[in-house]
C-alpha positions as CSV (number, residue, x, y, z in Angstrom):
1,X,-136.8,111.9,72.5
2,X,-137.3,115.0,70.3
3,X,-136.9,115.3,66.6
4,X,-133.6,117.1,67.0
5,X,-132.3,114.3,69.2
6,X,-133.3,111.6,66.7
7,X,-131.5,113.4,63.9
8,X,-128.5,113.8,66.1
9,X,-128.3,110.1,66.8
10,X,-128.7,109.4,63.1
11,X,-125.9,111.8,62.2
12,X,-123.7,110.3,65.0
13,X,-124.1,106.9,63.4
14,X,-123.1,108.3,60.1
15,X,-120.0,109.8,61.6
16,X,-119.1,106.5,63.2
17,X,-119.7,104.8,59.9
18,X,-116.7,106.6,58.4
19,X,-114.5,104.3,60.3
20,X,-116.2,101.2,58.9
21,X,-116.4,102.1,55.2
22,X,-114.7,99.4,53.0
23,X,-111.0,100.0,52.4
24,X,-109.8,100.3,48.8
25,X,-106.7,98.2,49.3
26,X,-105.7,95.4,51.7
27,X,-102.1,95.3,52.8
28,X,-99.8,92.3,52.5
29,X,-97.1,92.0,55.2
30,X,-93.6,92.6,54.0
31,X,-91.3,89.6,54.1
32,X,-87.7,90.3,54.6
33,X,-86.0,88.2,51.9
34,X,-82.2,87.8,51.4
35,X,-80.6,89.1,48.2
36,X,-79.5,85.7,47.2
37,X,-79.5,82.1,48.4
38,X,-76.7,81.0,50.7
39,X,-75.8,77.8,48.8
40,X,-76.4,79.1,45.2
41,X,-72.8,78.5,44.1
42,X,-73.4,79.2,40.4
43,X,-71.2,76.3,39.4
44,X,-71.4,75.4,35.7
45,X,-72.3,72.0,34.3
46,X,-69.6,69.4,34.3
47,X,-70.4,67.5,31.1
48,X,-72.4,67.8,28.0
49,X,-76.2,67.2,27.9
50,X,-76.3,63.6,27.1
51,X,-78.4,60.9,28.9
52,X,-76.9,59.9,32.2
53,X,-74.7,63.0,32.4
54,X,-75.1,66.5,33.7
55,X,-76.9,68.9,31.3
56,X,-75.2,72.3,30.6
57,X,-78.5,74.2,30.9
58,X,-79.8,76.9,33.1
59,X,-83.4,76.5,33.9
60,X,-85.2,79.8,33.1
61,X,-86.6,81.7,36.1
62,X,-90.1,81.5,34.6
63,X,-89.7,77.9,33.4
64,X,-92.8,75.9,32.3
65,X,-92.9,72.1,32.1
66,X,-90.0,71.9,34.4
67,X,-89.9,68.1,34.3
68,X,-88.9,68.2,30.6
69,X,-85.4,69.3,31.7
70,X,-84.8,65.7,32.8
71,X,-84.6,64.8,29.2
72,X,-86.9,61.7,29.1
73,X,-89.8,61.6,26.7
74,X,-91.5,58.7,28.6
75,X,-91.4,60.8,31.8
76,X,-93.0,63.8,29.9
77,X,-95.8,61.6,28.7
78,X,-96.4,60.2,32.2
79,X,-96.6,63.7,33.7
80,X,-99.0,64.9,31.0
81,X,-101.1,61.9,31.5
82,X,-101.3,62.5,35.3
83,X,-102.3,66.1,34.7
84,X,-105.1,65.0,32.5
85,X,-106.4,62.1,34.5
86,X,-105.5,62.5,38.2
87,X,-108.6,62.4,40.4
88,X,-107.2,64.7,43.1
89,X,-106.5,67.3,40.5
90,X,-110.0,67.0,39.0
91,X,-111.4,67.4,42.5
92,X,-109.3,70.5,43.0
93,X,-110.8,71.9,39.7
94,X,-114.3,71.1,41.0
95,X,-113.5,73.1,44.2
96,X,-112.6,76.0,41.9
97,X,-116.1,75.8,40.5
98,X,-117.6,75.7,44.0
99,X,-115.8,78.8,45.2
100,X,-116.5,80.6,41.9
101,X,-120.2,79.9,42.3
102,X,-120.1,81.0,45.9
103,X,-118.4,84.3,44.8
104,X,-121.2,84.8,42.3
105,X,-123.9,84.3,44.9
106,X,-122.2,86.8,47.3
107,X,-121.5,89.3,44.6
108,X,-125.2,89.2,43.6
109,X,-126.1,90.8,47.0
110,X,-124.8,94.1,45.7
111,X,-127.7,94.3,43.2
112,X,-131.4,94.8,43.7
113,X,-133.7,91.7,43.7
114,X,-136.5,92.0,41.2
115,X,-139.3,89.5,41.3
116,X,-142.8,89.2,39.8
117,X,-146.0,87.6,41.1
118,X,-149.4,86.7,39.8
119,X,-152.2,85.6,42.2
120,X,-155.8,84.6,42.0
121,X,-157.7,83.9,45.2
122,X,-161.3,83.4,46.2
123,X,-162.7,84.3,49.6
124,X,-166.0,83.0,51.1
125,X,-167.9,84.4,52.9
126,X,-167.0,87.7,51.3
127,X,-167.2,89.7,54.6
128,X,-165.3,87.1,56.7
129,X,-165.9,84.1,58.8
130,X,-169.2,84.0,60.7
131,X,-170.7,86.9,58.7
132,X,-173.5,84.9,57.0
133,X,-176.8,85.3,58.9
134,X,-179.0,82.3,59.6
135,X,-180.7,81.2,56.3
136,X,-178.5,83.6,54.4
137,X,-176.5,82.8,51.3
138,X,-172.7,82.5,51.3
139,X,-171.3,85.0,48.8
140,X,-167.7,84.6,47.5
141,X,-165.4,87.2,46.2
142,X,-162.5,86.8,43.8
143,X,-159.3,88.8,43.8
144,X,-156.7,89.1,41.0
145,X,-153.2,90.5,41.5
146,X,-150.3,91.0,39.0
147,X,-147.2,92.9,40.0
148,X,-143.5,93.5,40.4
149,X,-141.5,93.6,43.6
150,X,-138.1,95.1,44.2
151,X,-135.8,94.9,47.2
152,X,-132.4,96.5,47.6
153,X,-130.0,96.8,50.5
154,X,-128.0,100.0,50.1
155,X,-124.3,99.2,50.6
156,X,-123.4,102.5,52.4
157,X,-120.8,100.9,54.6
158,X,-119.3,98.6,51.9
159,X,-120.4,95.4,53.6
160,X,-121.6,93.7,50.5
161,X,-118.7,94.8,48.4
162,X,-116.2,93.7,51.1
163,X,-118.0,90.3,51.2
164,X,-117.6,90.1,47.5
165,X,-113.9,91.0,47.7
166,X,-113.5,88.3,50.3
167,X,-115.3,85.7,48.2
168,X,-113.3,86.8,45.1
169,X,-110.0,86.1,46.8
170,X,-111.3,82.9,48.3
171,X,-112.1,81.8,44.7
172,X,-108.6,82.7,43.6
173,X,-107.3,80.8,46.7
174,X,-108.9,77.7,45.2
175,X,-107.2,78.3,41.9
176,X,-103.8,78.5,43.7
177,X,-104.8,75.4,45.7
178,X,-105.3,73.6,42.4
179,X,-101.8,74.7,41.5
180,X,-100.4,73.3,44.8
181,X,-102.1,70.0,43.9
182,X,-100.7,70.0,40.4
183,X,-97.2,70.9,41.6
184,X,-97.3,68.1,44.2
185,X,-98.6,65.7,41.5
186,X,-95.9,66.5,39.0
187,X,-93.1,66.3,41.5
188,X,-94.5,63.0,42.9
189,X,-94.6,61.6,39.4
190,X,-91.0,62.5,38.7
191,X,-89.8,61.2,42.0
192,X,-91.6,57.9,41.6
193,X,-90.3,57.5,38.0
194,X,-86.7,58.2,39.3
195,X,-87.3,55.7,42.1
196,X,-88.4,53.1,39.6
197,X,-85.3,53.6,37.5
198,X,-83.1,53.5,40.6
199,X,-84.6,50.1,41.6
200,X,-83.9,48.8,38.1
201,X,-80.2,49.7,38.5
202,X,-80.0,48.2,41.9
203,X,-81.7,45.0,40.8
204,X,-79.3,44.7,37.9
205,X,-76.4,45.2,40.3
206,X,-77.9,42.6,42.7
207,X,-78.2,40.1,39.8
208,X,-74.6,40.8,38.8
209,X,-73.5,40.2,42.4
210,X,-75.4,36.9,42.5
211,X,-73.8,35.8,39.2
212,X,-70.3,36.6,40.3
213,X,-70.9,34.9,43.7
214,X,-72.1,31.8,42.0
215,X,-69.1,31.8,39.7
216,X,-66.8,32.2,42.7
217,X,-68.6,29.4,44.5
218,X,-67.9,27.1,41.6
219,X,-64.3,28.2,41.6
220,X,-64.0,27.3,45.3
221,X,-65.6,23.9,44.7
222,X,-63.0,23.3,42.0
223,X,-60.3,24.2,44.4
224,X,-61.7,21.8,47.0
225,X,-61.4,19.0,44.5
226,X,-57.7,20.0,44.1
227,X,-57.3,20.1,47.9
228,X,-56.7,23.9,47.9
229,X,-60.0,24.9,49.6
230,X,-62.1,23.8,52.6
231,X,-65.7,22.9,53.2
232,X,-65.9,26.0,55.5
233,X,-64.9,28.3,52.6
234,X,-67.6,26.6,50.4
235,X,-70.2,27.2,53.1
236,X,-69.1,30.8,53.5
237,X,-69.3,31.4,49.7
238,X,-72.7,29.7,49.5
239,X,-74.0,32.0,52.3
240,X,-72.9,35.0,50.2
241,X,-74.8,33.6,47.2
242,X,-78.0,33.1,49.1
243,X,-77.7,36.5,50.7
244,X,-77.3,38.2,47.3
245,X,-80.3,36.2,46.0
246,X,-82.5,37.3,49.0
247,X,-81.9,41.0,48.1
248,X,-83.4,40.7,44.6
249,X,-87.1,40.0,45.6
250,X,-87.0,42.9,48.1
251,X,-85.8,45.4,45.4
252,X,-88.3,44.0,42.9
253,X,-91.1,44.5,45.4
254,X,-90.1,48.1,45.9
255,X,-89.9,48.6,42.2
256,X,-93.4,47.3,41.7
257,X,-94.7,49.6,44.4
258,X,-93.1,52.5,42.6
259,X,-94.9,51.4,39.4
260,X,-98.2,51.2,41.3
261,X,-97.7,54.7,42.6
262,X,-97.2,56.0,39.1
263,X,-100.4,54.2,38.0
264,X,-102.3,55.8,40.9
265,X,-101.0,59.3,40.0
266,X,-102.2,58.7,36.4
267,X,-105.6,57.6,37.5
268,X,-105.1,54.1,36.0
269,X,-104.8,50.5,37.1
270,X,-101.3,49.2,37.6
271,X,-101.8,46.6,34.8
272,X,-102.3,49.5,32.4
273,X,-98.9,51.1,33.0
274,X,-95.9,49.7,31.0
275,X,-92.6,51.5,31.5
276,X,-89.8,51.3,28.9
277,X,-87.0,53.2,30.5
278,X,-84.5,50.9,32.2
279,X,-81.9,53.0,34.1
280,X,-81.1,56.4,35.7
281,X,-78.8,56.7,32.7
282,X,-81.9,57.3,30.6
283,X,-82.5,60.7,32.2
284,X,-80.5,64.0,32.4
285,X,-79.5,65.7,35.6
286,X,-80.4,69.4,35.1
287,X,-78.4,72.3,36.6
288,X,-81.0,74.5,38.3
289,X,-80.4,78.2,38.8
290,X,-82.8,79.3,41.5
291,X,-82.9,83.0,40.6
292,X,-83.9,85.7,43.1
293,X,-85.5,84.8,46.5
294,X,-88.0,87.6,45.9
295,X,-89.5,85.6,43.0
296,X,-90.7,82.9,45.5
297,X,-93.5,85.3,46.5
298,X,-94.7,85.3,42.9
299,X,-94.0,81.7,41.9
300,X,-94.9,79.5,44.8
301,X,-98.6,78.6,44.6
302,X,-98.8,77.9,48.3
303,X,-97.5,81.5,49.0
304,X,-100.0,82.9,46.5
305,X,-102.8,80.9,48.2
306,X,-101.8,82.2,51.6
307,X,-101.8,85.7,50.2
308,X,-105.3,85.5,48.8
309,X,-106.6,83.9,52.0
310,X,-105.0,86.8,53.9
311,X,-106.7,89.4,51.7
312,X,-110.0,87.6,52.0
313,X,-109.7,87.6,55.8
314,X,-108.8,91.3,55.7
315,X,-112.0,92.0,53.7
316,X,-114.0,90.0,56.2
317,X,-113.0,92.5,58.9
318,X,-114.7,95.2,56.9
319,X,-117.8,92.9,56.6
320,X,-117.9,92.4,60.4
321,X,-117.3,96.1,61.1
322,X,-120.1,97.1,58.8
323,X,-122.5,94.8,60.6
324,X,-122.3,97.2,63.6
325,X,-124.0,100.0,61.6
326,X,-127.6,100.5,60.5
327,X,-128.9,98.6,57.5
328,X,-130.8,100.6,54.9
329,X,-133.3,98.7,52.8
330,X,-135.5,99.8,49.9
331,X,-138.6,97.9,49.0
332,X,-141.3,98.5,46.5
333,X,-144.3,97.0,44.8
334,X,-145.9,98.0,41.5
335,X,-148.8,96.2,39.9
336,X,-152.5,95.8,39.3
337,X,-155.2,94.4,41.5
338,X,-158.9,93.8,40.9
339,X,-161.9,91.8,41.9
340,X,-162.6,91.1,38.3
341,X,-160.2,89.6,35.8
342,X,-161.7,91.7,33.0
343,X,-160.6,95.0,34.7
344,X,-157.3,93.8,36.1
345,X,-155.2,95.9,33.7
346,X,-157.4,98.9,33.7
347,X,-155.8,102.2,35.0
348,X,-158.0,102.3,38.1
349,X,-156.6,98.9,39.2
350,X,-153.0,100.2,39.4
351,X,-151.3,100.2,42.8
352,X,-147.7,100.9,44.0
353,X,-145.8,101.5,47.2
354,X,-142.3,102.4,48.0
355,X,-140.7,102.1,51.5
356,X,-137.3,102.8,53.0
357,X,-136.4,101.0,56.2
358,X,-133.5,101.6,58.6
359,X,-132.6,98.8,61.0
360,X,-130.1,99.0,63.8
361,X,-129.6,96.3,66.4
362,X,-129.7,97.7,69.9
363,X,-128.8,94.7,71.9
364,X,-127.3,91.4,70.8
365,X,-125.2,90.5,73.9
366,X,-122.0,91.5,72.1
367,X,-122.5,89.2,69.2
368,X,-121.4,91.6,66.4
369,X,-118.4,92.9,68.4
370,X,-117.3,89.3,68.9
371,X,-117.6,88.8,65.1
372,X,-115.3,91.8,64.5
373,X,-112.8,90.4,67.1
374,X,-113.0,87.0,65.4
375,X,-112.3,88.5,62.0
376,X,-109.3,90.4,63.3
377,X,-108.0,87.3,65.1
378,X,-108.4,85.2,62.0
379,X,-106.6,87.8,60.0
380,X,-103.7,87.8,62.5
381,X,-103.5,84.0,62.3
382,X,-103.3,84.2,58.5
383,X,-100.6,86.9,58.7
384,X,-98.4,84.6,60.6
385,X,-99.3,81.7,58.3
386,X,-98.3,83.8,55.3
387,X,-95.0,84.7,56.9
388,X,-94.3,81.1,57.9
389,X,-95.2,79.9,54.4
390,X,-92.7,82.4,52.9
391,X,-89.9,81.5,55.2
392,X,-90.6,77.8,54.8
393,X,-90.3,78.2,51.1
394,X,-86.8,79.8,51.6
395,X,-85.8,76.9,53.8
396,X,-86.9,74.3,51.3
397,X,-84.9,76.0,48.5
398,X,-81.8,76.2,50.7
399,X,-82.3,72.5,51.8
400,X,-82.5,71.4,48.1
401,X,-79.5,73.6,47.1
402,X,-77.3,72.3,49.8
403,X,-78.4,68.7,49.2
404,X,-77.5,69.0,45.5
405,X,-74.1,70.5,46.4
406,X,-73.0,67.9,48.9
407,X,-74.6,65.0,47.1
408,X,-72.6,66.0,44.0
409,X,-69.4,65.9,46.0
410,X,-70.5,62.5,47.5
411,X,-71.3,61.1,44.1
412,X,-67.8,62.0,42.8
413,X,-66.2,60.4,45.8
414,X,-68.4,57.3,45.5
415,X,-67.6,56.9,41.8
416,X,-63.9,56.7,42.8
417,X,-64.8,54.2,45.5
418,X,-66.6,52.0,42.9
419,X,-63.5,52.1,40.6
420,X,-61.2,51.3,43.5
421,X,-63.5,48.5,44.7
422,X,-63.5,47.0,41.2
423,X,-59.7,47.1,41.0
424,X,-59.4,45.5,44.4
425,X,-61.8,42.7,43.5
426,X,-59.8,41.9,40.3
427,X,-56.5,41.9,42.1
428,X,-57.9,39.8,45.0
429,X,-59.4,37.3,42.5
430,X,-56.1,36.9,40.7
431,X,-54.2,36.6,44.0
432,X,-56.6,34.0,45.3
433,X,-56.4,32.0,42.1
434,X,-52.6,31.7,42.4
435,X,-52.8,31.0,46.1
436,X,-51.3,34.2,47.5
437,X,-54.5,35.5,49.2
438,X,-56.7,34.0,51.8
439,X,-60.4,33.3,51.2
440,X,-61.7,35.7,53.8
441,X,-60.0,38.7,52.2
442,X,-61.4,37.7,48.8
443,X,-64.9,37.4,50.3
444,X,-64.5,40.9,51.9
445,X,-63.5,42.5,48.6
446,X,-66.4,40.9,46.9
447,X,-68.9,42.4,49.4
448,X,-67.2,45.7,49.3
449,X,-67.3,46.1,45.6
450,X,-71.0,45.4,45.2
451,X,-71.9,47.4,48.3
452,X,-70.2,50.4,46.9
453,X,-71.9,50.0,43.5
454,X,-75.3,49.8,45.2
455,X,-74.5,52.8,47.3
456,X,-73.6,54.8,44.1
457,X,-77.1,54.0,42.7
458,X,-78.7,55.3,46.0
459,X,-76.6,58.5,45.8
460,X,-77.6,59.1,42.2
461,X,-81.2,58.7,43.2
462,X,-81.0,61.1,46.1
463,X,-79.2,63.7,44.0
464,X,-81.9,63.5,41.3
465,X,-84.6,63.6,44.0
466,X,-82.9,66.8,45.4
467,X,-83.2,68.4,41.9
468,X,-86.9,67.6,41.9
469,X,-87.2,69.0,45.4
470,X,-85.6,72.2,44.2
471,X,-88.0,72.6,41.3
472,X,-90.8,72.0,43.7
473,X,-89.5,74.5,46.2
474,X,-89.1,77.1,43.5
475,X,-92.7,76.8,42.5
476,X,-92.1,74.4,39.6
477,X,-93.4,75.8,36.4
478,X,-95.6,78.5,38.0
479,X,-95.5,81.9,36.3
480,X,-95.3,85.2,38.2
481,X,-98.6,86.3,36.6
482,X,-101.9,84.5,36.1
483,X,-101.6,84.3,32.3
484,X,-100.5,80.7,32.6
485,X,-101.5,78.0,35.1
486,X,-100.3,74.5,35.6
487,X,-100.7,72.2,32.6
488,X,-103.8,70.1,31.7
489,X,-104.0,67.4,29.1
490,X,-105.9,69.1,26.2
491,X,-103.7,71.5,24.3
492,X,-106.5,73.4,22.8
493,X,-108.1,74.9,25.9
494,X,-107.7,78.6,26.9
495,X,-105.6,79.5,29.9
496,X,-107.3,79.5,33.2
497,X,-109.6,82.1,34.7
498,X,-111.9,81.4,37.6
499,X,-113.7,78.9,35.4
500,X,-111.1,76.3,36.3
501,X,-110.2,75.3,32.7
502,X,-106.6,74.7,31.9
503,X,-104.4,74.2,28.9
504,X,-101.0,72.8,28.4
505,X,-98.5,75.2,30.0
506,X,-96.1,76.0,27.2
507,X,-93.0,78.2,27.3
508,X,-93.7,81.9,28.0
509,X,-95.2,83.7,25.1
510,X,-93.5,86.8,23.7
511,X,-94.4,89.2,20.9
512,X,-93.4,88.1,17.3
513,X,-91.9,91.6,16.8
514,X,-90.1,93.5,19.5
515,X,-90.8,97.2,19.4
516,X,-91.4,100.2,21.6
517,X,-95.1,100.7,21.8
518,X,-96.8,104.0,20.8
519,X,-97.5,105.9,24.0
520,X,-100.9,107.4,24.9
521,X,-101.4,111.0,24.1
522,X,-100.9,112.3,27.7
523,X,-97.4,113.4,28.5
524,X,-95.4,111.9,31.3
525,X,-93.3,108.8,32.3
526,X,-94.6,105.3,31.6
527,X,-93.5,101.9,33.0
528,X,-93.7,99.1,30.5
529,X,-93.8,95.6,32.0
530,X,-91.6,93.1,30.1
531,X,-94.2,90.4,29.9
532,X,-97.4,89.5,28.1
533,X,-100.7,88.4,29.6
534,X,-103.8,86.8,28.3
535,X,-107.0,88.8,28.3
536,X,-108.4,87.0,31.2
537,X,-105.3,87.6,33.4
538,X,-105.0,91.4,32.8
539,X,-107.4,92.6,35.5
540,X,-106.1,90.1,38.0
541,X,-102.5,91.2,37.6
542,X,-103.4,94.8,37.8
543,X,-105.3,94.2,41.0
544,X,-102.3,92.5,42.5
545,X,-100.0,95.4,41.5
546,X,-102.4,97.9,43.1
547,X,-102.4,95.7,46.3
548,X,-98.6,95.7,46.4
549,X,-98.1,99.4,45.6
550,X,-101.3,101.1,46.8
551,X,-99.6,104.5,47.3
552,X,-97.6,104.6,44.1
553,X,-100.6,103.5,41.9
554,X,-103.3,105.4,43.7
555,X,-104.2,107.7,40.8
556,X,-102.6,105.6,38.0
557,X,-104.5,103.6,35.4
558,X,-103.0,100.9,33.1
559,X,-102.9,100.9,29.3
560,X,-103.1,97.5,27.6
561,X,-101.6,96.9,24.1
562,X,-102.6,94.0,22.0
563,X,-99.7,92.0,20.7
564,X,-99.3,89.4,18.0
565,X,-98.1,86.1,19.5
566,X,-98.0,82.6,18.2
567,X,-101.0,81.4,20.3
568,X,-104.1,80.0,18.8
569,X,-107.5,81.2,20.1
570,X,-105.9,83.6,22.6
571,X,-105.3,87.4,22.7
572,X,-102.2,88.6,24.5
573,X,-101.4,92.0,25.8
574,X,-98.5,94.1,27.2
575,X,-99.1,96.5,30.0
576,X,-98.1,100.2,30.3
577,X,-98.5,101.8,33.7
578,X,-98.7,105.6,33.9
579,X,-98.3,108.4,33.3
580,X,-96.1,109.5,36.2
581,X,-95.4,113.2,36.5
582,X,-92.0,112.6,38.0
583,X,-89.3,110.4,36.6
584,X,-88.2,109.2,40.0
585,X,-91.6,107.8,40.7
586,X,-91.5,105.7,37.5
587,X,-88.0,104.6,38.2
588,X,-88.8,103.7,41.8
589,X,-91.7,101.5,40.7
590,X,-89.6,99.8,38.0
591,X,-86.8,99.1,40.5
592,X,-89.3,97.5,43.0
593,X,-90.7,95.4,40.2
594,X,-87.2,94.2,39.1
595,X,-86.4,93.3,42.7
596,X,-89.5,91.0,42.6
597,X,-88.3,89.4,39.3
598,X,-90.6,91.4,37.0
599,X,-88.7,93.0,34.1
600,X,-89.6,96.5,33.1
601,X,-88.3,99.8,31.6
602,X,-89.3,103.4,31.7
603,X,-90.6,105.3,28.6
604,X,-91.0,109.0,28.2
605,X,-93.5,111.0,26.1
């Protein structure tokens, strides 16, 4: 092959490479979301916010510490203790450190490798093995070497940067995975606490039932002495007493199991957990406004996790495609070498070399093409996983909303049933005492009254559990940006970055003084986002915005404004996006952001 042909093949490979250069943005599939939830009735609270009654509150769309809306200080302490000590949560934080370290190792491939070496060796015989003549003397020779070596793989096709992008999003996936664990942990703690209180109520009802049955048994025995009752009636009433007594140990067992689950979630032994709350009347039922469905894409940590995994898989396609193209590697040595240590650093001992190598696989039995196909197939799987996760989130919200709606109606009807059952029992007791009612009817009204009371406790528990399910389905206390992560125990730590450190997740920070910021000197239209971010979250949030609106923000840069907020050891910023030359471009971006639950307004200079 002639020189011209060789250069032609090289130029051809360069032209093909244009199809494999790393992309600047990776697309997220659009999820068609409804404007509102089907069962979001918007009904107002029915009572004042007092323990055991419905609270007249609307949970904020960016609520933090969602469990505090149940109005129980003991529950708040249990959740905070679990966030501080739960072993699964600590393991999830450890996985963040793993993925961050992996990202750091992959990112380092984009830089040259610089190393140094120092060597002393001695060779005998000096001219090589077998060179000494018979009777001759073996002469040795020393060599000294001191130098620097450099090796660098030129990232012409974006292979290393795409691999770094994939690892970066994998690291963030572990952050969101930690949030999934935390959300599951907090909801499990609240559910077990509610379950514990429900069993307390049911045990009390069972004991009251046992007491009333025993009193009635004594009354029947007294009537037997007067000849107004039979031995069969006594046996029937005694059966009712023993049946009521048998229920109590079962409920107590289930209550202890709920307490043990709470201890496990807190990372403690069951003997270390002592609960003071006695009844479901010690907590408040919050009215939850779910907000816009579009906010699920920003609030649900499992959706955010699926999103980052999808972006990582998309970047992996670029890595696989780049492996089809030649590899350019630069190597070099610079140092000193001498047979004598005294002259090692003299000018005449200097040596250096520089080499550029181009490597292109010719035959690998389709291995690299299969790697590209695998990356594409993996990406398609994660696309469907992302869509399924988003629609599953919608289903879970709707399930929780409809459960609350119908359980509220059922609770109201059951309360009427309990009142009616109590009245029927009083009337039947009086009638039986004066001899106008038969014993079987009395026994039936007894059982009915206490059955309805126990059923009411179950309905209250299911209704509260549905409220927990709704908080969980909405993403709990997750924020739409990464300025805040799920709570940890120590209140003094900074908000999370990829370091995996967390602080208590407080209510959303806002500037102490609301004002219109001074705009940059360049004229145009600016979009100000109605939120504040920590310094560590700014870059991440801007990257997400560029991923969601690649065309709109292609030539746009953000401006960050420092704000004074009541946060210790933390700097908080607002974000200005612009300038846009046309007002309709700025308005369009702001409308899209509002549809996703992100407040904003347009400013003009």
